[in-house]
N, C-alpha and C positions, 0 to 999 in steps of 0.2 A: 333540245332547249329549242323550242317554238318560237321564230322571229315571222310572223305574220301577223301580227299587233293585234290577234285574239283575244274577244273579252274576255274577262277571267271571272270579273265579279264586278257590281252596281249597283245603288242606292238612291232610292226619289226622296229627295230635298227639294226646299221650297225657292220657286223661281223668284226671280228678282228682276225688275228692268235693266239691267245696265248688260252692254252690249258686250257679246262673250266672260259674260263673269265676271267674277273677282279675282284678281293680279294675289295669290295663296305661295304660300310656303308648304319644306316638309321639314315639322320638328326633330329634335333630338330622340326621340324617341319610337322616330316613323312614320308620324300621324298626318294627315294633311289635316293644312291649318287653314281652311276658308269662313267666309260668311255666306248664309245659302237667302233667300229672296222677303224673310224678317226679318235681317240682322240680329240674326241669333250668326255667335260667332261657335265655329262648331272645330274638334277632332276628331277626325276620321282613323280608324284605324283597317287595316286589311291583318287575316290570319288565312292560316293556310290550316283546315279543320279533316280531320280522318273521315271519311264516313264508312263501316261496312271494309270493302276493300277497293275503295278508292279516296282522293283528298281532293277538298273542293277549298277554295279562296272564299274566304265571306266579309264586307265590309261591317263597320257597327260605330257610334257614336262614341265616342267615348267620353266627351265632352261637348255639352250644349248650355252657353252662355248666354243671354239676351244683353244687345248693345242698343236693344231701340231706343230707349231711354237717352240715350247717353249721345246718342246719333243725331235724334233729332227733336230735342227740347229747346234748339238755338233757335229754331226757325220756325215753332211752333205743331210742329208733330203733323203727325197722319201722313207717318215717311215723302217728309216735301226736304229730308238728304238719304244718302246711302252710302256704304261701304264701298270704296274704290278698291283696297289693297290692301294688304298685311304683314307686317315684316315683325321675324327675331328681333326680341331685346334684352340684354340683358337679365340673365335673376333669373325664367325663365318667361320676364314679360312678353308681351305682343302690343305691334303700334300699330294701330292700323291709321288711314285717312277717307276724307269720303271726301265727295264732288265736289260740296260747298265751303270746302279748306279747312275742313276740321280735322287737326290732331288731336289722336286719344295714345293711353298706353295703360292697356288690364291686364292685371297683378291675378294667378289662380291662385297665387298664397293667400292673398288678405279678400280675392271681388271687387275690389278696388277701380276703381275704371275714372282716369282724372285724363281730361280732356281741354285743351285751347284752339281759337279757333286764327287761321292765319291773316286774311283778309276778307271784308264782307263783299269785294266787289275781285272775284278770282274762284274760278277750280280747275278743282283735282281729277285729270282722266288719265295718266301713267300711273308705275306703281312706283317704288320707291326705294331707298339704301339704309340698310341701317349695320351699326358698328358692335364686336360685342362690346364694347365699353363706353355703350350706352350715346351714341349719336344716331341722330338720321337725317336725311337730304332729302330735298322737297322736292322739287318742283312745282308749279301752277302755272295757267296759260298768263306770267305777268311775269313771273320773280321766281329768285329760289332763294331756297329755305336752308339752312342746318340748325337742329337743336338737338338740346339734346335734355337726356331723362334726369334730370334733380333722383335727390335720398331718398322720394317723398312718388315718385312716381311719373309728376307734375312735367310735362313737358315743355322747356322752356327754349326761346328763341336767341339764338345765340348771334346769330348776319342773316342780314337779306338782300339781296343782290338783283334788283331787275335786270331782263335783257332784251336782247330787242324780241319780242313775240312776232315780226309780221301785221298786216294789215288782213288780213284771210287765211283760212285755213287749207295746209296743203293737200294733198289725195294721200293718202293712206292712214290722216293723221284725225285721231279723233275732234283735237279744236283747233282755235288759232293756239301757237306757241308753241312748245317742244311734244315732238311725241316722244324724249326720248326719257329711260327709265337714271336718276343722277345713277354716277359709280365711285365709287371712294377704287384711289390705290395710292399705293405710295411705293418706297424700296427699301424699307425697314419694314414697317409691322402693316405697312397697304392700306393706307387711311392718310398717310400726306396728305395727300393732294384730292381734291371731287372735280366731275368734270359731268358737265353737259353741253346738248347743242339747244340753235335757237333754230329761231323760225322767221330768219331775215329776209324780205325780197326780193334780194339779190345771188342769195348763197346762200344756203346754211354753213354755221360756224361751229366749231370745240372750243364750247369756252371750259378751263381748268384754274 
């Protein structure tokens, strides 16, 4: 077994403007789900193929869907917004959030993309969490949100709670406000509670 971090395969993708790229995930078919610099949602699969007397890993795009219109129509188009993070939704759907606090759900079975705007003066810079029954916990630089995936895959706001965002960005954070990903937890099904950290000037607090 090789443990030296050797590169096994690579694939060229459209670069974006986001620092560090987009928060991605692995789906139930072991494909990397991500968004490229052109706001295309990609599912990338890795396959080990046999060539004569040796094997080789190859990466290929298994699905590509443009989210560009859904992501930028609300602000006038022309790359005015960009996807920050993706997370798995229920029944094979995918949630996404953008820098300008747009939240969307893509359904590969129907091709539908539904979105809702959280706020006009808030931004998202971190990843977010989802549950198997259709909840999403999202933090902007001002407030904490929980949304639910409706029967028509529309993201519906359940509640919003402002937190102490502090007066300035702390070292290591991408913006003022929390630098953490909201996390679900609990003793029974793992989703009874959700937690986040604030950005208070006098010391960061854990909020449950």
